[in-house]
C-alpha positions as CSV (number, residue, x, y, z in Angstrom):
1,M,-0.1,0.2,0.2
2,S,1.5,3.1,-1.2
3,M,-1.3,5.6,-0.6
4,F,-4.8,5.5,1.0
5,C,-7.6,7.5,-0.5
6,Y,-11.5,6.8,-0.3
7,Q,-12.8,10.3,-0.8
8,C,-14.7,9.5,-3.8
9,Q,-17.3,7.2,-5.6
10,E,-14.7,5.5,-7.4
11,A,-12.5,4.3,-4.8
12,A,-11.2,1.1,-5.8
13,R,-13.0,-2.1,-5.0
14,G,-15.3,0.0,-2.8
15,T,-12.8,0.4,-0.3
16,G,-10.0,2.5,-1.2
17,C,-7.3,3.3,-3.6
18,T,-4.0,1.9,-2.1
19,V,-1.6,2.2,-5.7
20,R,-3.1,4.8,-7.6
21,G,-6.0,6.7,-7.7
22,V,-9.0,5.8,-10.2
23,C,-9.2,9.5,-10.4
24,G,-5.3,9.4,-12.4
25,K,-3.7,10.8,-9.3
26,T,0.0,8.9,-8.1
27,D,0.6,7.7,-4.8
28,K,2.9,10.9,-4.5
29,V,0.5,13.2,-5.1
30,A,-2.1,11.5,-2.9
31,N,0.2,11.4,-0.1
32,L,1.0,15.3,-0.8
33,Q,-2.7,15.9,-0.3
34,D,-2.9,14.3,2.4
35,L,-0.1,16.6,3.9
36,M,-1.4,19.4,2.6
37,V,-4.7,18.6,4.8
38,Y,-2.6,17.4,7.7
39,T,-1.1,20.8,7.8
40,L,-4.0,23.1,7.4
41,K,-5.3,21.0,10.2
42,G,-2.2,22.3,12.0
43,I,-2.8,25.9,10.8
44,A,-6.4,25.5,12.5
45,Q,-5.6,24.6,15.3
46,I,-3.5,27.5,15.8
47,A,-5.8,30.0,14.3
48,E,-8.9,28.7,17.0
49,K,-6.6,29.3,19.8
50,G,-6.2,32.9,18.2
51,L,-10.1,33.1,17.9
52,K,-10.4,32.2,21.6
53,A,-7.6,34.9,22.2
54,G,-9.0,37.4,20.2
55,V,-6.3,37.3,17.4
56,K,-7.6,36.8,13.6
57,F,-5.8,35.4,11.0
58,P,-7.5,36.4,7.4
59,D,-4.2,35.0,5.4
60,A,-4.8,31.8,7.2
61,D,-8.5,32.0,6.0
62,Y,-8.1,32.3,2.4
63,F,-5.1,30.3,2.3
64,T,-7.0,27.3,3.8
65,M,-10.3,28.0,1.7
66,H,-7.9,27.7,-1.5
67,S,-5.4,24.8,-0.4
68,L,-8.7,22.7,0.8
69,F,-9.8,23.3,-2.9
70,M,-6.8,21.8,-4.8
71,T,-7.5,18.6,-2.9
72,I,-10.8,17.7,-4.3
73,T,-11.2,14.8,-6.7
74,N,-10.1,15.7,-10.2
75,A,-8.5,19.1,-8.9
76,N,-5.0,19.1,-9.2
77,F,-2.7,16.4,-10.3
78,D,0.7,18.6,-9.7
79,D,3.2,17.1,-7.3
80,E,5.3,20.2,-7.6
81,V,2.6,22.2,-7.0
82,F,1.1,20.9,-3.7
83,I,5.3,20.8,-2.8
84,A,4.8,24.5,-3.1
85,E,1.4,25.2,-1.0
86,I,2.8,23.2,1.6
87,K,6.2,25.5,1.9
88,K,3.6,28.6,2.0
89,G,1.5,26.7,5.1
90,L,4.7,25.9,7.0
91,K,5.8,29.5,6.3
92,L,2.4,31.2,7.5
93,R,2.3,29.0,10.4
94,E,5.1,29.8,11.7
95,E,3.9,33.8,10.9
96,M,1.0,33.1,13.1
97,K,3.1,31.8,16.0
98,R,5.0,34.6,15.9
99,E,1.8,36.7,16.2
100,F,1.3,34.8,19.4
101,E,4.9,35.4,20.7
102,S,4.3,39.1,20.0
103,K,1.2,39.2,22.2
104,D,3.1,37.4,25.1
105,V,0.5,34.4,24.6
106,K,1.8,31.3,25.2
107,L,0.6,28.2,22.7
108,E,0.5,25.1,24.3
109,G,-0.9,21.6,23.4
110,L,0.0,21.6,20.1
111,H,-0.8,18.8,17.6
112,D,1.8,17.6,15.3
113,A,0.3,18.4,12.5
114,A,0.8,22.1,14.0
115,T,4.3,21.5,14.3
116,W,6.0,19.6,11.6
117,T,8.8,21.0,9.8
118,A,10.9,20.5,7.0
119,D,14.0,22.4,5.0
120,S,13.4,20.1,1.6
121,N,11.4,19.0,-0.7
122,E,12.7,15.5,0.4
123,A,11.8,16.2,3.9
124,I,8.1,17.2,2.6
125,L,8.3,13.7,0.4
126,A,9.5,11.8,3.7
127,K,6.5,13.4,5.6
128,A,3.7,12.9,3.0
129,N,4.8,9.2,3.2
130,S,4.6,9.0,7.3
131,V,2.0,6.6,8.9
132,N,1.0,9.5,10.9
133,V,-0.1,11.8,8.1
134,G,-3.2,10.2,6.3
135,V,-6.7,8.6,6.2
136,L,-5.4,5.8,8.1
137,A,-3.5,7.5,11.0
138,T,-7.0,7.5,13.1
139,E,-7.6,3.6,14.3
140,N,-10.8,3.6,15.1
141,E,-12.7,3.0,12.3
142,D,-16.0,5.0,13.4
143,I,-14.0,8.2,14.6
144,R,-11.9,7.8,11.2
145,S,-15.2,7.9,9.3
146,L,-16.8,10.8,10.9
147,R,-13.7,12.7,10.9
148,E,-13.3,12.1,7.1
149,L,-16.9,12.8,6.9
150,I,-16.2,16.1,7.9
151,T,-13.2,16.6,6.0
152,Y,-14.8,16.2,3.3
153,G,-17.5,17.9,3.6
154,V,-15.5,21.7,4.5
155,K,-13.6,20.5,0.8
156,G,-17.0,21.1,-1.0
157,M,-17.9,23.8,1.1
158,A,-14.5,25.5,0.2
159,A,-14.9,25.4,-3.4
160,Y,-18.1,26.5,-3.2
161,A,-17.1,29.5,-1.0
162,K,-13.8,30.1,-3.1
163,H,-16.3,30.9,-6.1
164,A,-18.0,33.7,-4.0
165,Y,-15.1,34.7,-2.7
166,N,-14.0,35.4,-6.3
167,L,-17.0,37.3,-6.7
168,G,-16.5,39.4,-3.6
169,K,-18.3,37.7,-1.4
170,E,-17.3,36.3,1.9
171,K,-18.3,35.2,5.8
172,E,-16.3,35.1,8.7
173,E,-18.5,32.8,10.2
174,V,-17.9,30.5,7.7
175,F,-14.1,31.0,8.0
176,A,-14.3,30.7,11.5
177,F,-16.2,27.0,11.0
178,F,-13.6,26.0,8.5
179,T,-11.3,26.6,11.8
180,K,-13.3,25.0,14.2
181,A,-13.7,22.1,12.1
182,L,-10.8,21.3,10.9
183,S,-8.8,21.8,14.2
184,A,-11.6,19.4,15.9
185,T,-10.5,16.4,13.8
186,L,-7.3,16.7,15.6
187,D,-8.6,16.4,19.2
188,E,-8.7,12.7,20.9
189,G,-10.9,13.8,23.5
190,M,-14.2,14.3,20.3
191,S,-16.3,10.9,21.1
192,A,-18.2,10.0,18.0
193,D,-21.8,11.7,19.5
194,D,-19.6,15.0,19.7
195,L,-18.6,14.2,15.8
196,V,-21.7,13.5,14.8
197,A,-23.2,16.8,15.8
198,L,-20.2,18.5,14.3
199,T,-21.4,16.2,11.0
200,L,-24.7,18.2,11.2
201,E,-23.5,21.5,11.9
202,T,-21.1,21.2,8.6
203,G,-24.3,20.9,7.1
204,K,-25.7,24.0,8.4
205,Y,-22.5,26.0,7.0
206,G,-22.9,24.6,3.8
207,V,-26.2,25.9,3.4
208,D,-25.0,29.0,4.6
209,T,-22.1,28.9,2.2
210,M,-24.4,28.0,-0.9
211,A,-26.5,30.7,-0.1
212,M,-23.6,33.3,-0.2
213,L,-22.9,31.5,-3.3
214,D,-26.0,32.3,-5.0
215,A,-26.2,35.7,-3.9
216,A,-22.9,36.1,-5.5
217,N,-23.7,34.4,-8.9
218,T,-26.8,36.5,-9.0
219,G,-25.9,39.7,-7.9
220,A,-23.1,39.5,-10.4
221,Y,-24.7,38.0,-13.1
222,G,-28.6,38.1,-12.6
223,N,-31.4,35.4,-11.8
224,P,-31.0,32.6,-14.3
225,E,-33.7,32.2,-16.8
226,I,-35.0,29.5,-18.7
227,T,-33.0,29.2,-21.9
228,E,-32.5,26.6,-24.6
229,V,-28.8,26.2,-25.0
230,N,-27.4,25.2,-28.6
231,I,-25.4,21.6,-28.7
232,G,-24.1,22.6,-32.1
233,T,-21.1,24.2,-33.5
234,R,-19.7,26.9,-35.7
235,N,-17.2,27.1,-38.0
236,N,-14.8,29.4,-36.2
237,P,-12.3,28.6,-34.1
238,A,-12.9,28.1,-30.4
239,I,-12.0,27.8,-26.5
240,L,-13.6,25.3,-24.2
241,I,-14.1,26.2,-20.9
242,S,-14.7,23.1,-18.4
243,G,-15.3,23.3,-14.3
244,H,-17.6,25.6,-12.5
245,D,-16.2,29.1,-12.1
246,L,-18.3,31.9,-13.4
247,K,-15.7,34.9,-13.5
248,D,-13.1,33.5,-15.3
249,L,-15.5,32.8,-17.8
250,E,-16.5,36.4,-17.4
251,Q,-12.9,37.5,-18.4
252,L,-12.6,35.5,-20.9
253,L,-15.3,36.2,-23.0
254,K,-14.5,39.8,-22.6
255,Q,-10.9,39.2,-23.7
256,T,-12.2,37.4,-26.9
257,E,-15.1,39.8,-28.1
258,G,-14.0,40.4,-31.4
259,T,-11.1,38.3,-32.0
260,G,-12.9,35.8,-34.0
261,V,-12.7,33.2,-31.3
262,D,-15.6,31.1,-30.1
263,V,-16.4,30.3,-26.9
264,Y,-18.2,26.6,-25.7
265,T,-18.8,25.6,-22.2
266,H,-18.1,21.8,-21.2
267,S,-19.8,19.8,-18.2
268,E,-20.6,21.9,-15.6
269,M,-20.1,24.9,-16.9
270,L,-23.1,24.5,-18.6
271,P,-25.5,26.3,-16.4
272,A,-23.3,29.8,-17.7
273,H,-25.5,30.1,-20.6
274,Y,-28.7,30.8,-17.9
275,Y,-27.5,33.8,-16.5
276,P,-28.9,36.7,-18.3
277,A,-25.1,38.8,-18.2
278,F,-23.5,36.4,-20.3
279,K,-26.2,36.5,-23.2
280,K,-24.8,39.7,-24.8
281,Y,-21.7,37.6,-25.9
282,D,-22.5,36.8,-29.7
283,H,-19.6,34.3,-29.6
284,F,-21.1,32.5,-26.6
285,V,-22.1,29.8,-28.7
286,G,-23.2,26.7,-26.6
287,N,-22.2,23.4,-24.9
288,Y,-19.8,20.8,-26.4
289,G,-20.1,17.6,-25.1
290,N,-21.3,15.8,-22.1
291,A,-20.4,15.3,-18.3
292,W,-16.3,15.3,-17.1
293,W,-15.5,11.5,-17.9
294,K,-16.3,12.1,-21.8
295,Q,-13.6,14.9,-22.4
296,K,-10.6,12.5,-23.6
297,E,-12.8,11.5,-26.6
298,E,-14.8,15.2,-26.6
299,F,-11.4,17.0,-26.2
300,E,-10.3,15.0,-29.7
301,S,-13.1,16.3,-31.6
302,F,-13.1,20.0,-30.0
303,N,-9.8,20.5,-31.8
304,G,-9.2,23.7,-29.8
305,P,-8.0,24.8,-26.5
306,I,-9.1,24.2,-23.4
307,L,-9.5,26.2,-20.4
308,F,-9.8,24.1,-16.8
309,T,-11.4,26.6,-14.1
310,T,-11.8,24.0,-11.3
311,N,-11.9,20.1,-10.7
312,C,-12.9,17.7,-13.2
313,I,-9.9,16.9,-15.5
314,V,-9.3,13.4,-16.7
315,P,-5.9,13.2,-17.1
316,P,-5.3,13.9,-20.8
317,K,-3.7,11.8,-23.7
318,S,-0.2,13.3,-24.2
319,E,-1.1,14.8,-27.6
320,H,-3.5,16.9,-26.0
321,I,-1.7,18.3,-22.6
322,Q,-0.5,21.3,-25.1
323,R,-3.9,22.4,-25.9
324,I,-4.8,22.2,-22.2
325,Y,-4.6,25.1,-19.9
326,T,-6.0,25.4,-15.8
327,T,-6.3,28.4,-13.9
328,G,-6.9,28.7,-9.8
329,A,-7.1,25.6,-7.9
330,A,-6.7,23.4,-11.2
331,G,-3.7,21.9,-12.5
332,F,-1.9,19.2,-14.0
333,P,1.7,18.6,-14.8
334,G,2.7,20.1,-18.3
335,C,-0.2,22.1,-18.8
336,K,-0.1,26.0,-18.8
337,H,-1.1,27.6,-15.7
338,I,-2.2,31.2,-15.6
339,D,-2.7,32.9,-12.2
340,A,-4.4,36.1,-11.5
341,D,-2.3,39.4,-11.0
342,E,-2.6,41.7,-8.3
343,N,-6.1,42.9,-9.2
344,D,-7.4,39.6,-9.1
345,L,-7.5,39.8,-13.8
346,K,-6.4,36.7,-15.9
347,D,-4.6,37.4,-18.9
348,F,-6.2,34.7,-21.5
349,S,-4.0,36.1,-24.4
350,E,-2.0,33.0,-25.1
351,I,-4.9,30.5,-25.0
352,I,-6.4,32.9,-27.4
353,E,-4.1,33.0,-29.9
354,H,-3.6,29.4,-29.7
355,A,-7.1,29.0,-30.6
356,K,-6.5,31.0,-33.7
357,K,-3.8,28.3,-35.3
358,L,-6.4,25.6,-34.5
359,A,-9.4,24.0,-36.7
360,P,-12.9,24.6,-35.4
361,P,-15.0,22.2,-32.9
362,K,-15.9,19.4,-35.2
363,E,-19.9,19.1,-34.5
364,I,-20.7,15.5,-32.2
365,E,-24.4,16.6,-32.0
366,N,-26.9,19.2,-32.9
367,G,-30.0,20.2,-31.2
368,K,-30.8,22.4,-27.8
369,I,-31.3,21.3,-24.1
370,L,-33.4,23.4,-21.9
371,G,-32.4,24.8,-18.4
372,G,-32.5,27.7,-16.3
373,F,-35.1,26.2,-13.5
374,A,-32.8,28.0,-10.6
375,H,-35.0,29.0,-7.7
376,N,-36.2,32.4,-8.8
377,Q,-37.4,31.0,-12.0
378,V,-39.7,28.2,-10.8
379,L,-41.0,30.3,-8.1
380,A,-42.2,32.9,-10.4
381,L,-43.9,29.7,-11.8
382,A,-45.1,28.2,-8.4
383,D,-48.9,28.9,-9.1
384,K,-48.5,26.8,-12.2
385,V,-46.6,24.1,-10.4
386,V,-48.7,24.1,-7.2
387,D,-52.0,23.9,-9.5
388,A,-50.6,20.8,-11.2
389,V,-49.9,19.2,-8.0
390,K,-53.5,19.8,-6.7
391,T,-54.9,18.7,-9.7
392,G,-52.9,15.8,-9.6
393,A,-51.4,16.7,-13.2
394,I,-48.2,16.2,-11.3
395,K,-47.7,13.4,-8.7
396,K,-44.5,13.6,-7.6
397,F,-41.3,15.3,-8.0
398,F,-37.8,13.2,-7.9
399,V,-34.8,15.2,-7.0
400,M,-31.9,13.9,-9.4
401,A,-29.1,16.3,-8.5
402,G,-25.7,15.1,-7.6
403,C,-22.5,14.0,-10.1
404,D,-21.8,11.9,-13.3
405,G,-19.2,9.4,-13.2
406,R,-17.9,6.9,-15.8
407,M,-19.4,3.8,-14.0
408,K,-21.4,1.2,-15.9
409,S,-24.0,1.1,-13.2
410,R,-24.3,4.9,-13.9
411,D,-26.6,3.9,-16.8
412,Y,-29.3,3.3,-13.8
413,Y,-30.1,7.2,-14.0
414,T,-30.6,6.9,-17.3
415,E,-33.0,4.1,-17.5
416,F,-34.9,5.7,-13.9
417,A,-35.2,8.9,-15.8
418,D,-36.6,7.6,-18.7
419,K,-39.2,4.8,-16.8
420,L,-40.6,7.3,-14.2
421,P,-44.3,7.8,-14.9
422,K,-45.1,10.5,-16.6
423,D,-47.0,12.8,-14.5
424,T,-43.4,13.0,-12.4
425,V,-41.2,16.1,-12.7
426,I,-37.5,15.7,-12.1
427,L,-35.5,18.7,-10.2
428,T,-31.8,18.4,-11.0
429,A,-28.4,20.0,-10.6
430,G,-24.8,19.2,-11.4
431,C,-23.0,16.9,-13.9
432,A,-25.5,14.1,-13.2
433,K,-28.2,15.5,-15.6
434,Y,-26.1,14.7,-18.3
435,R,-27.4,11.0,-17.9
436,Y,-31.1,12.1,-19.2
437,N,-31.2,15.6,-19.9
438,K,-31.3,15.2,-23.9
439,L,-34.0,12.4,-23.3
440,E,-37.1,13.5,-25.1
441,L,-39.3,13.4,-21.7
442,G,-41.7,16.4,-22.8
443,D,-43.7,18.3,-20.2
444,I,-46.6,18.7,-18.0
445,G,-48.9,21.3,-19.1
446,G,-46.2,23.3,-20.3
447,I,-43.8,22.2,-17.5
448,P,-40.9,20.5,-18.7
449,R,-40.6,17.0,-17.0
450,V,-37.0,17.8,-16.1
451,L,-36.0,21.5,-14.6
452,D,-32.1,21.9,-14.3
453,A,-31.3,24.5,-11.9
454,G,-27.9,24.6,-12.6
455,Q,-24.4,23.2,-11.2
456,C,-23.7,21.1,-8.2
457,N,-23.8,24.1,-5.9
458,D,-27.4,25.1,-7.1
459,S,-28.9,22.1,-5.4
460,Y,-29.4,25.5,-2.8
461,S,-32.2,26.1,-5.3
462,L,-33.8,22.9,-5.2
463,A,-33.7,23.1,-1.2
464,V,-35.4,26.5,-1.4
465,I,-38.0,25.4,-3.9
466,A,-38.8,22.4,-1.4
467,L,-39.2,25.1,1.3
468,K,-41.2,27.6,-0.7
469,L,-43.6,24.3,-1.1
470,K,-43.6,23.4,2.0
471,E,-45.0,27.0,2.9
472,V,-47.3,27.2,0.1
473,F,-48.8,23.9,1.2
474,E,-49.0,24.7,5.0
475,L,-47.0,21.5,6.0
476,N,-45.3,21.1,9.0
477,D,-42.6,18.4,8.1
478,I,-40.6,18.8,4.5
479,N,-40.7,15.4,4.2
480,E,-44.3,15.2,3.7
481,L,-44.1,16.9,0.4
482,P,-44.4,14.5,-2.6
483,I,-40.8,14.9,-3.2
484,A,-38.3,12.1,-3.7
485,Y,-34.4,11.9,-3.3
486,N,-32.5,9.8,-5.6
487,I,-29.0,11.4,-6.0
488,A,-26.0,10.3,-7.5
489,W,-22.8,11.4,-5.9
490,Y,-18.8,11.2,-6.9
491,E,-16.7,14.0,-5.2
492,Q,-16.8,16.1,-1.9
493,K,-19.2,19.0,-3.3
494,A,-21.9,16.5,-3.2
495,V,-21.1,15.7,0.2
496,I,-21.3,18.9,1.6
497,V,-24.7,18.9,-0.4
498,L,-25.7,15.8,1.0
499,L,-24.9,17.1,4.6
500,A,-27.1,20.4,4.1
501,L,-30.0,18.0,3.0
502,L,-29.5,16.3,6.1
503,Y,-29.5,19.9,8.1
504,L,-32.6,20.9,6.4
505,G,-34.2,17.8,7.9
506,V,-35.1,16.0,4.6
507,K,-34.9,12.3,5.4
508,N,-35.0,8.9,2.8
509,I,-32.5,10.4,0.7
510,H,-31.5,7.7,-1.7
511,L,-27.4,7.6,-2.8
512,G,-26.0,6.1,-5.2
513,P,-24.6,4.3,-7.1
514,T,-22.4,3.2,-4.2
515,L,-22.6,4.5,-0.9
516,P,-19.3,6.3,0.4
517,A,-17.1,4.1,1.2
518,F,-15.7,6.5,4.1
519,L,-18.9,5.5,6.0
520,S,-17.7,2.2,8.1
521,P,-20.8,-0.1,9.2
522,N,-21.8,2.1,12.4
523,V,-21.8,5.3,10.8
524,T,-23.6,4.0,7.9
525,K,-26.6,2.6,10.8
526,V,-26.5,6.2,12.1
527,L,-27.2,7.8,9.1
528,V,-29.8,5.1,8.0
529,D,-32.0,4.8,11.8
530,T,-31.7,8.6,12.1
531,F,-32.3,10.0,8.5
532,G,-33.3,7.0,6.6
533,I,-30.3,7.3,4.4
534,A,-30.2,4.2,1.8
535,G,-28.8,3.0,-1.7
536,I,-30.2,2.0,-4.6
537,G,-31.7,-0.9,-6.2
538,T,-33.0,-2.0,-9.4
539,V,-34.8,0.5,-11.6
540,D,-38.1,-1.0,-11.6
541,E,-38.2,-2.0,-7.8
542,D,-36.7,1.4,-7.0
543,I,-39.8,3.3,-8.9
544,E,-42.4,0.8,-7.7
545,M,-41.0,2.1,-4.3
546,F,-41.0,5.8,-4.5
547,M,-44.4,6.0,-6.3
548,K,-45.8,4.4,-3.1
C-alpha cells in the first residue's frame, strides 16, 4: 500500500485506492494531498487558539479555503504545486506563531500537524509518506469515518466559498467554521457523538455557503432564466471552458470579444448560459459534449484549446496536454497554468492566440437542451406548479441532483429517468443531469419534466424550492411534500450538498450508485436509523417503492 484514498465514489473495490487513484492521481500526489490537509489542520488548531484569544488570521482563512479546494477529486494532479503550497503553509503557520509571541500568548498542547517542519522537498515527501499523516492514522474506524465525513464536507464547502470569494462575497463565520471543524479532527477528546453533532453543523454551514454563492452569482450575473442552449457548433476557432468558475468565464468572454474566437462551455459550465449577463456575447455559442468523464474523446473532436477553471480533470492524452490550460485550484503537470495578477485579473491572451491557430470544433451532435430553472425562475411559476400538484397532473417530484461518473452502473439513472411515470417531474442540478437531459421526456401542461437548476452548488435552489412548496402547502414537515430524493454522488462537493440536506431535515435520501466507502458500518447505521439514508436497487423496484 503506497497510498490510501477513499474520498470519492470510485474508490477502488469500494474500499479505497492503495496504489494509484482511479481518478488518475499518483501515490505521490495522493500523499502530498494528505499532507496538505494535515498541515491545514495544524494551521486551524493555531487559528482556533487565536479566535479564543481575540487574534484573527485572515491570510490563514484564504489560504485554507484555496488549499482545500486543490485537494478535491480531479482538481490538481501536480506534485510540484502541492510541495510549493505546503511550503507556503509552513511559512504561514510560523508567522501565526510569531503573532502569538508578540502578544506574550503561549501556545500549548499543539498537535504534530501544527509543529512538524521540513527544510527540503525530500523532507516534505518523507513526511507525506509517514504513517501519521493520512486517513489511516486514525485507528478507530468510526472516529475515522466521522472525521473524514467532516473533512470532505469542509472540502466541498471550501470550493463553493472560493467561487463566492472570487465574486467579492465572504463570511467570517464560514471561515471560522473551517477553523473549528479542521481543528476538531485533531482532538482526541471528541467522541463519536460529538463528531456526529459536528457533522450536522457542517451541513448548516454548507447551506450558508451555498446561499452566499447563490447571492454572489445572481448579484453579479442576474437570476438564471429559462434558456435553450445550443449543442451544435459553428465554423470558427474556439475555446472550451470547463469547471465551475463564472468569473473566469466572464474574463474569458470579455477578452475573446471581437477576436473571431468562439467560446463553448463543457460539463458543469453549461448553466452559465442561463445567466442574463452572458447572453450579450454573440461568440458565446453553446455547450459542447457531456459530463466530465467523456472529455478525452470530446477534447479530441473539439480541436481547440481547453481551459479548466476548477476540478473535473481527467488525466489527458499526451497529445492533448499542449492544448490544455488550467487556472485557480486546477492543475496538471505539463499544462500551462494561468494565475491572476494583483488585481485578480487573468490574462488569457495566450490561449486566445493558440485557438486562432487551430481548427474549429467538429460537431458531435446538434439541437438544444433546456435549463435555467433555479429557485427564482421556478418560484415565478409557483402558481402553475402548485395547481398541477393540486389537480394531480404532477404526482411527484424527483430530486436527481449530484454528479455523473464513468461507472457502467450509472446507466441506472438514465433508465430511471426514462421509466418514471409521465406525471412526475425531475428536479436536477450538477452534472448528473447529463444522464438524461437529452432524453425526450416531454412536459406536463407546459412544465418541462426535467427542471435543471444549474451547477452542483445550485442544489441550494432545489432546497429553496422545496421549502417554498412546504410553505405554500402549509405543511409542518418538508418530508410531507411529494418529493423523492434519488441522488448520484461522486466527490466532496456532493458530500456537502448531502450534509446540507440532512441539516434541513430531509429524510429518506437514496444515494448511489454506491454508498461512500468512508462510511463505516456503524456510521452508516446512524445515517440509516436517523435519516433513512439508503442505496439504490433495480430501476423498476425503486420506482415502485418511490411511487407508493
